[in-house]
N, C-alpha and C positions, 0 to 999 in steps of 0.2 A: 399056578406054577411059578416058582421063583424066577426072577430075572437072572441073567447070566453075566458074570463079571470075570474078566481075564486080567491077571496081574503078571506083567513081565518083570524080570529081575527079582523074582519072588524069594530068592534065597538071601537077598541083601538086607542091609540095615533097615531100610525103609520098607522094602517089599514084604518082609515078614510081618511087619506091623499092619500094613495095608490089608494083607490077606486075612489076618486075624480080626480086624475091625469090621470087615464086611461079611465074614463067614457066618452063616445063619440067616442073614437078611437076603443074601444073594447065593446062587449056586456059583462057587468060586473055582476057577481053574488057575493053578499056579504054574508058571513056566520060568525057567532060568535059561542060561545060554545053552545047556545041553539039550533042552527040549525045543528051544526056539532061539536061534542066533538072529537077532534083529537086523544085523548087517546083511542078511541073506533074504532078498525079497520073496523067494519061493517058500522059505520056511515061515515067513510072516503070513503069506497067503494060505499055506496049509493050516497053520495054527488058528488064525482068526476065522478063516473060511470054514474050517471044520467045527469050531465051537460056536460060532455065530453069537458073540457076546453082545449084550446091550451096552455095556460099558467096558472100556479097556483102561486100566490104570497102568501107565507105562513108567516103570521104575528102573528099567535096565539103562545103565549109563556108565561111561568111563569117568572115574572120579579122581584119578591120580593127578592132582594139580601140577606138581613139579615134574613128573615124568612126561606130562603132555608137552612140555617145552621141547623135548626131543622126540616125542611120539605124536605129533599133531595130526598126522595122517590117520593113525590108528584111533585117536580120540575123536576125530571128525567122523570117521566111519561109524562109530558106535553112537555118538551123541546126535549128529546131524542126519546122516543117512539112515541110521536106525530109526530115528523119529519119523523121517520121511516114509520109510517102508511101512511102519506101523500105521501112520496117518493115512496113507493111501488105502490100506485095507479097511481101516475104520470107515472111511468115506464110502467105500464100495459096499459095505455091509450095513451102513446106517448106524454105526456104533458111536457113542460119545467117547472121545479120547481125553483122558486126564493125564497130565504129565507135569514134570517138575523142573523149574529153572533155578538159577543161582544168582546170588549177589555179585558174582564175579563178572557179570555182564556190565557192571558199572565201574567207573574209574576212581571212585572214592573222593572226588573233589567237592561233593555237595556239602552244604552247611546245615542241611536238615534231612530228616529221613526220606529215603527215596520212595516216590510214588510210582504206580504202575505205568504212568504216561511218560516218565522221564526217559530220555533217549539213551540207549545202551552205548557204552564206549569202553569195551573190555581192554584190559592191560596185558593179559596173558593169552597163551595158546588155548588153555582150557576155557577161558572166558569167551574166546572167539568161537570155539566149538559149541558152547552153550547158546550164544547169540544165533549161530547158524541153525541150531536145533529149534529155536523159537521161530525163525523164519520158515523152516520146513513145516513146522506144525501149522502155522497160519495158512501156508500155501496148500497143504494137502488135506487138512482136517478142519473145515470151517466150524464143525460142531465140537468145540473143545473147551477145556479149562486148563490154564497154565498157572501153576502155583510156584512162584519164586520163593526160595527159602535160603537158609544159611546156617553154618556152624552146627550141623546136625550131630546128635548123639543118641545112643540107644544101646540096648543089650546085645544086638545081633550083628555087630561088626566093629571094625576098628574105628575109634573116635578119640577126641581130645581127652575126655575124662579118663578113659582106660589108659591112654598114653602117659598122662601125668602120674597116675597112681602106680602104674607099672615101674616107671622110672624112680619114683619115690621109694617103692618097695626094694628096688635093687641098690638104693643108695647113690644113684647117679646125680650129678649136679643138674639143677633145673634152671635154665635160662629161657625166659618166655617173653615174647614181644609185648611191648606196652604202647606201641604207636599205631595199633589197628583197633578200630571200634566196630562192634557189631552186636548181634543178639543170638545167644545159644537157642537151639530148637530141639526139643525132645521129639524123637521120631513117633512116639505114641500120640503126642499132641498134634503133630502134622497129619497123621493118619486120621485122627478124629476130625480135624479141620477139613480134610478132603471129603469125608462123609457128609459133613454139614453143608459144604458148598454144593455137592451133588444133590442132596435132599432139598436145598433151597432153589434148585433149578438154575444155578449160576452158570454163566458162560463168560469166556474171556480170561483176562490176566488178573491175578491176585497175588498179594504178598502175605506171607505168614512166617512168623517166628514166635518164640515166647516173648513176653513183654519186657521192656527195659533194655538198657544197653550197657556194655562193659568192654574192657580190653581183654585180650588173651591172658595178660599177666594178672589182672584182677580176678578173672575167671578161675585161673589156676589156684590163686590164693584162697578163694572161696572153697574149692574142692578139697584142698589140703586141710583147711581148718575144720571141715566137717567129716572127712572120711579117713584121714591119716592119723593114726594114734601116736605118731612120733613127730618131733620137730624136724622139718626139712628146710634146707637152705634154698630159697627161691630168689632169683635175681632177675630184675627187669632188663630188657635188651631192646635195641632198635632193630627193625626189620633188616636194615642194611648190614648190621653186624653179624647176622646169622646166615647170610649168604644163600637165601632161598633162590633156586633157579627161576621160579615164577614170581613176577611182581603181584602184590596183593593190593586191593583198594584200602586206603588208610581209613576211610569212613564208609561203612556199608550197611548202616542201620536201615531197615525196611519199614515203611509206614504200614500199619495194619488197619487204617481207617476204613478202607473199602471193604475189607473182610468183615470188620465189626458191623458195618452198615448192612451188608447183605445177609449175614447169619444171625445178627443180634447177640453175638457172643464175643467177649473180649478174651484174648489169650491170657493164660495165667503168667505171673512173673517167672523169669528164667530161674531165679533162685529156688522157687517152689518146685519147679519141674526137675531141677537137678537133685534136690533132696528126695523127691519121689523116686527118681531113677536109682539113686544110691540105696534107698531102702528096699527096692525090688531086687537089686543085684547082690548086695552085701548084707549079711546078717547084722541087724542093728544099724545099717548104713555105714559101717566102718570096714575099710577094705582089707584089713588083716589084724 
């Protein structure tokens, strides 16, 4: 008989990729907020206790970074208490819990890529809720894998690639920050990385993104050069000039050394992943 795997947040950008990558190898149950509100302990008990999964991949999360500045209680309920509820049931039923963290737990002052052992120091409400989620995970589910990632894009939800191309299509001016550095992550690649870590018997905290680093401005320029058939005016801006409610880490590159050591696989470059994504979503890789 196949092992059972439960995916929370299965309708989201990452959840749909996770469900797809494990379907066939596992008997997969997909739930989203309508089937299981992770902020409700009884719903978590009913869902996990009823299915009795061997593995839970917990993708349900509050991800609205700027809204979290005024909705920290709501973000905390989903990210921290939701993880606590899922973790408690995983421990009760002997399931491995796999979930996802964020580069926003760091303050961006590092001069080299962040490693898993670096101390979190979040700048924003969203970052605080993700740090609290990590603490809840470690307290409630000793048998776990935490994968911190960043700058996620994919075909099943809102993301930077779609936002840039939609604005370009409408002829809107594009001002993009050039003073934040990180690494884009293709949701499909993150799903495959999750499977590799599980297959390797990994436990603990890992970092994963596509390889290489860039700024949001350089990232936008790459997207427009490959997928936009027309010339588009793109202007570099400072974060302070754009007035985001939530502060962002200026440097948030994540080291993948531990991931490579455990799985034996190096992430592909972010440019290759973006081109793959564009080819899957748009005919010929061109947006219109």
